[in-house]
C-alpha positions in Angstrom: -30.9 -2.7 -6.0 -34.1 -1.5 -4.4 -36.4 0.4 -6.7 -34.7 -0.9 -9.9 -36.7 -3.4 -11.9 -35.1 -5.8 -14.3 -37.5 -7.3 -16.7 -36.7 -10.4 -18.6 -38.6 -12.5 -21.0 -37.1 -15.9 -21.3 -34.3 -15.5 -23.8 -30.6 -14.9 -24.2 -28.0 -15.1 -21.4 -27.7 -12.2 -18.9 -24.7 -10.6 -20.5 -25.2 -6.9 -19.5 -26.9 -7.3 -16.1 -24.7 -4.7 -14.5 -26.0 -2.0 -16.8 -28.2 0.2 -14.6 -31.0 0.1 -17.3 -32.6 -3.3 -17.6 -33.1 -5.1 -20.8 -36.1 -7.0 -22.0 -36.2 -10.6 -23.1 -39.0 -12.5 -24.7 -39.5 -16.1 -25.2 -40.8 -17.6 -28.4 -44.5 -17.3 -29.1 -46.8 -20.4 -29.3 -47.1 -21.7 -32.8 -50.6 -22.9 -32.1 -52.7 -21.7 -29.2 -55.1 -24.6 -29.6 -52.3 -27.1 -29.0 -50.9 -25.3 -26.0 -50.9 -27.2 -22.8 -52.9 -25.3 -20.2 -52.7 -25.2 -16.4 -56.3 -25.0 -15.2 -55.5 -23.1 -12.1 -53.6 -20.3 -13.8 -54.5 -20.0 -17.5 -57.8 -18.3 -17.0 -58.3 -14.7 -17.9 -56.3 -12.7 -15.4 -57.9 -9.3 -15.7 -59.2 -8.1 -12.4 -62.9 -7.8 -12.2 -64.6 -4.5 -12.6 -67.3 -3.7 -10.2 -70.1 -1.1 -10.4 -70.4 -1.0 -6.7 -72.5 -2.7 -4.0 -70.3 -5.8 -3.3 -68.6 -6.5 0.0 -65.1 -5.0 0.4 -63.3 -8.2 1.4 -63.6 -11.9 2.3 -60.9 -12.3 4.9 -58.4 -10.3 7.0 -55.5 -12.5 8.0 -52.4 -12.0 10.0 -49.6 -14.3 8.9 -46.6 -14.8 11.2 -43.4 -16.8 11.1 -43.3 -19.9 13.4 -40.2 -22.0 14.0 -40.4 -25.5 12.7 -40.1 -28.4 15.1 -37.0 -29.6 13.4 -34.2 -27.4 12.2 -33.8 -23.6 12.3 -36.1 -22.7 9.5 -39.4 -20.8 9.9 -42.7 -21.4 8.2 -45.5 -18.8 7.7 -48.7 -19.6 9.6 -52.0 -17.8 9.9 -52.3 -16.5 13.5 -55.4 -14.4 13.1 -58.5 -14.7 10.8 -61.5 -12.5 10.5 -64.3 -13.6 10.0 -64.3 -17.2 11.1 -66.4 -19.2 8.7 -68.7 -21.8 10.2 -71.5 -24.1 9.0 -69.9 -24.4 5.5 -70.9 -27.2 3.1 -68.3 -29.8 2.5 -67.2 -28.4 -0.9 -67.0 -24.9 0.5 -65.0 -26.1 3.4 -62.5 -27.8 1.1 -62.2 -24.7 -1.0 -61.5 -22.6 2.0 -58.9 -24.9 3.3 -57.1 -24.9 0.0 -57.2 -21.1 -0.1 -56.0 -20.6 3.5 -53.2 -23.1 2.9 -51.9 -21.2 -0.1 -52.0 -17.7 1.3 -49.1 -17.9 3.8 -46.8 -19.1 0.9 -47.5 -15.9 -1.0 -47.2 -13.7 2.0 -43.6 -14.9 2.5 -42.6 -15.8 -1.0 -38.8 -15.3 -0.3 -38.4 -18.7 1.5 -38.1 -19.9 5.1 -34.6 -18.7 6.1 -35.3 -15.9 8.5 -33.8 -14.5 11.6 -35.1 -12.0 14.2 -34.5 -8.4 13.1 -34.4 -5.0 14.8 -35.1 -3.0 11.6 -37.1 -3.9 8.5 -38.7 -1.6 5.9 -42.4 -2.2 5.5 -43.6 -3.4 2.1 -47.0 -3.3 0.5 -47.6 -5.8 -2.3 -50.3 -8.0 -3.8 -50.8 -11.4 -5.4 -53.5 -13.1 -7.4 -55.0 -16.5 -6.8 -57.0 -18.2 -9.6 -59.4 -21.0 -8.9 -60.1 -23.9 -11.3 -63.4 -22.2 -12.3 -61.6 -19.0 -13.3 -62.7 -16.9 -10.3 -60.0 -14.7 -8.9 -59.0 -13.5 -5.5 -56.5 -10.8 -4.8 -54.4 -10.7 -1.7 -53.4 -7.2 -0.5 -50.4 -7.5 1.9 -48.5 -5.2 4.3 -45.3 -6.8 5.6 -43.6 -5.1 8.6 -41.8 -5.5 11.8 -44.3 -5.4 14.8 -43.8 -3.0 17.6 -41.7 -4.2 20.6 -38.3 -4.3 22.1 -35.4 -6.4 20.8 -35.1 -8.5 17.7 -38.4 -9.8 16.2 -39.7 -11.5 13.1 -41.8 -9.6 10.5 -45.5 -10.4 10.1 -48.0 -9.8 7.3 -51.5 -8.3 7.3 -53.3 -9.7 4.3 -56.8 -8.8 3.0 -58.3 -11.2 0.6 -60.9 -9.8 -1.8 -62.3 -10.4 -5.2 -62.1 -6.7 -6.0 -59.1 -5.1 -7.7 -58.5 -1.6 -6.3 -55.0 -1.3 -4.9 -55.1 2.3 -3.8 -58.2 1.8 -1.7 -56.9 -1.4 0.0 -53.6 0.2 0.7 -55.4 2.9 2.7 -57.4 0.1 4.5 -54.1 -1.6 5.4 -52.9 1.7 6.9 -55.9 1.7 9.2 -55.4 -2.0 10.2 -51.8 -1.4 11.0 -52.6 1.7 13.1 -55.1 -0.3 15.1 -53.0 -3.4 15.5 -50.3 -1.3 17.3 -53.0 -0.6 19.9 -54.7 -4.0 20.2 -56.0 -6.8 18.0 -59.4 -6.1 19.7 -59.6 -2.7 18.1 -59.3 -4.2 14.6 -62.5 -6.2 14.9 -65.1 -3.3 15.0 -63.3 -1.5 12.1 -63.3 -4.5 9.8 -66.8 -5.5 10.8 -68.0 -2.0 9.8 -66.0 -2.3 6.6 -67.5 -5.7 5.8 -71.0 -4.4 6.3 -70.4 -1.3 4.0 -71.1 -1.6 0.3 -68.2 -1.2 -2.1 -68.6 2.3 -3.7 -69.3 2.9 -7.4 -66.6 4.5 -9.5 -66.0 8.1 -8.3 -68.1 7.6 -5.1 -67.0 7.7 -1.5 -68.0 5.5 1.5 -67.5 6.9 5.0 -66.8 4.6 8.0 -67.3 5.5 11.6 -64.7 3.9 14.0 -63.8 4.4 17.6 -60.2 4.3 18.8 -59.3 4.4 22.6 -57.6 7.6 23.7 -58.5 9.2 20.3 -62.2 9.1 20.2 -64.5 8.5 17.1 -62.9 8.8 13.7 -64.5 9.1 10.3 -62.6 7.4 7.5 -63.4 8.2 3.9 -62.6 5.7 1.1 -63.0 7.1 -2.4 -62.9 5.0 -5.5 -61.3 6.4 -8.7 -63.6 7.6 -11.4 -61.9 5.6 -14.1 -62.4 2.1 -12.7 -60.4 0.1 -15.3 -57.2 1.6 -14.0 -57.9 1.5 -10.3 -55.9 -1.6 -9.7 -52.6 -0.3 -11.1 -50.0 2.4 -10.6 -47.8 3.2 -13.6 -45.4 5.3 -11.6 -43.3 2.3 -10.5 -43.0 1.1 -14.1 -42.0 4.6 -15.3 -39.4 4.8 -12.5 -37.8 1.5 -13.3 -37.9 1.4 -17.1 -37.4 3.7 -20.1 -40.3 4.2 -22.6 -38.5 2.1 -25.2 -38.3 -0.8 -22.7 -42.0 -0.5 -21.7 -42.9 -0.7 -25.4 -40.8 -3.9 -25.8 -42.6 -5.4 -22.8 -45.9 -4.5 -24.4 -44.9 -6.0 -27.7 -43.9 -9.3 -26.1 -47.1 -9.4 -24.1 -49.2 -8.7 -27.2 -47.8 -11.8 -28.9 -48.2 -13.8 -25.7 -44.6 -14.6 -25.0 -42.9 -15.7 -21.7 -42.0 -12.7 -19.5 -40.2 -12.6 -16.2 -39.8 -9.5 -14.1 -36.9 -9.4 -11.6 -36.8 -6.9 -8.8 -35.4 -6.7 -5.3 -38.5 -5.4 -3.4 -41.9 -7.1 -3.4 -43.7 -3.7 -3.7 -41.8 -2.8 -6.9 -42.2 -6.3 -8.3 -46.0 -6.6 -7.9 -46.7 -3.0 -8.9 -44.7 -3.2 -12.1 -46.2 -6.6 -13.3 -49.7 -5.4 -12.7 -49.0 -2.2 -14.6 -47.5 -4.2 -17.5 -50.6 -6.4 -17.7 -52.8 -3.3 -17.7 -51.1 -2.0 -20.9 -53.1 -4.7 -22.8 -56.5 -3.0 -22.0 -59.1 -3.6 -23.4 -57.6 -7.1 -23.9 -56.7 -9.4 -21.0 -53.8 -11.6 -20.3 -55.2 -15.2 -20.3 -52.2 -17.3 -19.4 -50.2 -18.0 -16.3 -50.0 -14.8 -14.2 -48.1 -14.8 -10.8 -47.1 -11.3 -9.7 -44.8 -12.7 -7.0 -43.5 -16.3 -7.4 -42.8 -18.1 -4.2 -39.5 -19.9 -4.0 -41.2 -23.3 -4.1 -42.9 -22.4 -7.4 -39.8 -21.2 -9.3 -40.2 -24.2 -11.7 -43.0 -22.1 -13.3 -40.3 -20.5 -15.5 -39.9 -23.8 -17.3 -43.6 -23.9 -18.2 -44.0 -24.4 -22.0 -47.0 -22.1 -22.3 -46.9 -18.2 -22.1 -46.6 -16.7 -18.7 -46.0 -13.3 -17.0 -44.4 -13.8 -13.6 -42.4 -11.8 -11.0 -39.3 -13.2 -9.3 -37.2 -11.7 -6.5 -33.7 -10.8 -7.4 -32.2 -13.3 -4.9 -33.5 -16.1 -7.2 -32.0 -14.6 -10.3 -29.3 -17.3 -10.8 -31.8 -20.1 -10.4 -34.0 -18.5 -13.1 -31.2 -17.9 -15.5 -30.0 -21.5 -15.1 -33.4 -22.7 -16.4 -33.7 -23.7 -20.1 -34.2 -20.6 -22.2 -34.7 -19.8 -25.8 -33.3 -16.7 -27.5 -35.5 -14.4 -29.6 -34.4 -10.8 -29.5 -36.9 -9.3 -32.0 -38.9 -7.2 -29.5 -38.1 -4.0 -31.3 -39.5 -5.3 -34.6 -42.9 -6.6 -33.4 -44.9 -3.4 -33.6 -45.3 -1.3 -36.7 -42.5 1.4 -36.6 -44.8 4.4 -37.1 -47.2 3.3 -34.3 -44.2 2.7 -32.1 -43.1 6.3 -32.7 -46.6 7.5 -32.0 -46.6 5.8 -28.6 -43.2 7.2 -27.8 -44.2 10.7 -28.7 -47.4 10.5 -26.7 -45.7 9.1 -23.6 -43.0 11.9 -23.7 -45.4 14.8 -24.1 -46.1 16.6 -20.8 -45.1 13.7 -18.6 -43.1 16.0 -16.2 -46.2 18.1 -15.6 -48.3 15.3 -14.2 -48.7 15.2 -10.4 -51.4 12.7 -9.3 -51.3 8.9 -9.9 -54.7 9.2 -11.8 -53.2 11.7 -14.2 -50.1 9.4 -14.8 -52.3 6.3 -15.3 -54.4 8.0 -17.9 -51.4 9.5 -19.6 -49.6 6.1 -19.9 -52.7 4.0 -20.8 -54.0 6.3 -23.5 -51.3 5.8 -26.2 -51.6 2.0 -25.9 -55.4 2.1 -26.2 -55.0 4.3 -29.3 -52.6 1.7 -30.7 -55.4 -0.9 -30.5 -57.9 1.5 -32.0 -55.7 2.1 -35.0 -54.9 -1.6 -35.6 -58.0 -3.5 -34.6 -60.6 -0.8 -33.8 -62.6 -1.8 -36.9 -63.4 -5.3 -35.7 -67.1 -4.7 -35.1 -67.7 -4.0 -38.9 -66.4 -7.5 -39.7 -68.7 -9.6 -37.5 -71.5 -10.9 -39.6 -74.6 -11.8 -37.7 -77.3 -14.4 -38.3 -81.0 -13.9 -37.7 -80.6 -15.3 -34.2 -78.0 -12.7 -33.4 -75.0 -15.0 -33.3 -72.0 -13.4 -34.9 -69.2 -14.8 -37.1 -65.9 -12.9 -37.4 -64.6 -12.4 -40.9 -60.8 -12.6 -40.2 -59.5 -12.4 -43.8 -61.6 -9.4 -44.7 -60.7 -7.8 -41.4 -57.0 -8.0 -42.1 -57.3 -6.9 -45.7 -59.1 -3.7 -44.6 -55.9 -2.3 -43.3 -54.1 -0.2 -45.9 -50.7 -0.1 -44.2 -48.6 -3.2 -44.9 -46.8 -2.9 -41.6 -50.1 -2.7 -39.6 -51.5 -5.7 -41.6 -48.4 -7.8 -40.9 -48.8 -7.2 -37.2 -52.5 -7.8 -37.1 -52.2 -11.1 -39.0 -50.0 -12.3 -36.0 -52.2 -10.7 -33.4 -55.5 -12.3 -34.5 -53.9 -15.7 -33.8 -53.4 -15.0 -30.1 -55.7 -16.0 -27.3 -55.9 -12.3 -26.3 -57.7 -11.5 -29.5 -59.6 -14.8 -29.7 -61.2 -14.4 -26.3 -62.2 -10.8 -27.1 -63.7 -11.7 -30.5 -65.6 -14.7 -29.0 -67.3 -12.4 -26.5 -68.1 -9.9 -29.3 -69.6 -12.8 -31.4 -71.8 -14.0 -28.5 -73.1 -10.5 -27.7 -76.3 -9.7 -29.5 -75.6 -6.0 -28.9 -71.8 -5.6 -29.2 -70.4 -2.5 -27.4 -69.3 -0.8 -30.6 -71.5 2.2 -29.9 -70.1 2.7 -26.4 -66.5 2.2 -27.7 -67.0 4.7 -30.5 -68.4 7.3 -28.2 -65.6 6.8 -25.6 -62.8 7.0 -28.2 -64.3 10.2 -29.6 -64.7 11.6 -26.0 -60.9 11.0 -25.5 -60.1 12.7 -28.8 -62.2 15.8 -28.1 -60.7 16.0 -24.6 -57.2 15.9 -26.1 -58.0 18.6 -28.7 -59.6 21.0 -26.1 -57.9 20.2 -22.7 -58.3 23.7 -21.3 -61.7 24.9 -22.5 -64.1 24.4 -19.6 -67.3 24.6 -21.7 -66.1 22.0 -24.2 -65.0 19.7 -21.3 -68.4 19.9 -19.6 -70.3 19.3 -22.9 -68.0 16.5 -23.8 -68.6 14.7 -20.4 -72.3 15.3 -20.7 -72.3 13.8 -24.2 -70.3 10.7 -23.0 -72.8 10.0 -20.2 -75.8 10.5 -22.5 -74.3 8.3 -25.2 -73.5 5.5 -22.8 -77.0 5.6 -21.2 -78.5 5.5 -24.6 -76.5 2.5 -25.7 -77.5 0.6 -22.5 -81.1 1.5 -22.9 -81.1 0.2 -26.5 -79.7 -3.1 -25.3 -82.7 -3.8 -23.0 -85.1 -4.7 -25.8 -82.8 -7.5 -27.1 -82.7 -9.3 -23.8 -86.0 -8.5 -22.0 -89.6 -8.0 -22.8 -92.3 -5.7 -21.4 -94.1 -2.5 -22.0 -92.0 -0.4 -19.6 -88.8 -1.6 -21.0 -90.0 -1.0 -24.5 -90.8 2.6 -23.5 -87.3 2.9 -22.1 -85.8 1.6 -25.3 -87.9 4.1 -27.3 -86.6 7.0 -25.2 -83.1 5.6 -25.6 -83.5 5.6 -29.4 -84.4 9.3 -29.4 -81.5 10.0 -27.0 -79.1 8.1 -29.2 -80.2 10.1 -32.2 -79.5 13.4 -30.5 -76.2 11.9 -29.1 -74.9 11.0 -32.5 -76.0 14.4 -33.9 -74.0 16.1 -31.2 -71.2 13.5 -31.9 -71.1 14.6 -35.5 -70.9 18.3 -34.5 -67.6 17.6 -32.6 -66.0 17.0 -36.0 -66.5 20.6 -37.2 -63.1 21.7 -36.0 -61.5 18.7 -37.7 -63.2 19.6 -41.0 -62.0 23.2 -40.7 -58.5 21.8 -41.1 -59.2 20.1 -44.3 -59.0 21.6 -47.8 -60.9 19.8 -50.6 -59.7 20.1 -54.3 -61.7 18.6 -57.2 -60.3 18.1 -60.7 -61.7 16.5 -63.9 -60.0 14.9 -66.8 -61.8 15.7 -70.2 -61.1 13.1 -72.9 -63.3 14.6 -75.6 -65.4 17.6 -76.6 -68.6 15.8 -75.6 -69.7 13.0 -73.3 -70.9 10.9 -76.2 -69.2 8.1 -78.1 -68.1 10.0 -81.3 -65.0 10.1 -83.5 -61.7 10.7 -81.7 -61.3 14.2 -80.6 -58.1 16.2 -81.2 -58.3 17.5 -77.6 -57.0 14.7 -75.5 -56.5 14.7 -71.7 -57.3 18.3 -71.4 -57.4 19.2 -67.6 -60.0 21.6 -66.5 -60.1 22.8 -62.9 -63.7 22.6 -62.0 -63.6 23.6 -58.4 -60.9 24.8 -56.0 -62.2 26.1 -52.8 -61.3 25.7 -49.1 -64.2 24.1 -47.2 
């Protein structure tokens, strides 16, 4: 069943498992997030960190191999190579490193210890996320394959540990590590040392590494980071390959209300890619509960956790998962407002067959879900009242009442009770300069791009306006946090820049206004405007103006 993903949220029995198209299940939402029992190691905000550039690429490169236990025929994963070796660590740092290195082999071989030497094994690229008690996250990028050599052999895993989420980039690095390991372990060291000394590139930028390989000479390796950094850690292609649009929307709806979601798949690559993609649909919100892209066999009890979770389980453990206590819900199709569901479906289906690159697919899939949040909660900044010290207070009741659609209001009343929304609003309340200006400019940039996708001049002006607007917003934020003559001059320049930006921003609406017709009518209830005796002419309608603007 390779390549087929079966997503389940904890719910009803697996009655139609043989159907080639998987079905979604969702567990019950938490009645009170404040009373939920949290697991400190896993309930921190899962969203992968976004980096502007300049950080180190990775912390460790590890090779994890299977070693036979002293007793029995089982194997256990063991770290057989580590770069770099950490020395002179403080006691606390050493204990943290030991805990990390002890957990990694378990996630490199999450499918148990029952292995046998093989002559053929398809290589797999997957990832996992480890969350510390303090909320800091480390991502493991893994390549599992059968090493070169004669006769039956056991697979091994190359694992790169980093705090940076950029799966495409690290997949290419793993390609280079694998190529060098086939020659000699000694060839890996200079490549990884050069990579460690290089600065992680900013979005859209490229870093070039110089590496020497025996019998091949010097090679130049270019690593380019995607321009849109908030989608660089996902690939929606796997999700689209495994699920229909309707099922993706049901997963999104269950995640929005923070339910229990289990993904079942045969391959580790499919499993980790799909669960990362599902979590990315929540942008600009972040999943804040238990999040394990690939659950090791020894941690299958996680599916009995009373709090919300999003986990991935291999198909071989399907029966154990389904035997766990489950609660039936079955209302996934009714969570989101019907009209907005139709809007998402229409947007996902338009032009999907014409997309070629992963960046185009990611932007196409992410856009409709971002627009969903814009339509339902995009007005949040207007309902944060601020005190003189800058501290904000969210007006929840007025915020919900502002929605004219009853279906949208019904959904938002549930959504504002989730931890997804609470954490987002808490950050907005603390911020003295909330990013409403940047968000507004970005949303309008996407709208103009959609209206004029093939006009080069409009595209260039639109991008220039986006850059100018963002720089202006950042410049304005300096005066609220720092003091000094130079910074005040920067802020003054930013104010003028912001003025021109919003003037240009207003001009982008001209085409929208050209599609609007305005009609004005008056109702005359008397011959004059003064309070006089009743007039025989009552409710006479006079058309005052009828003109297309």
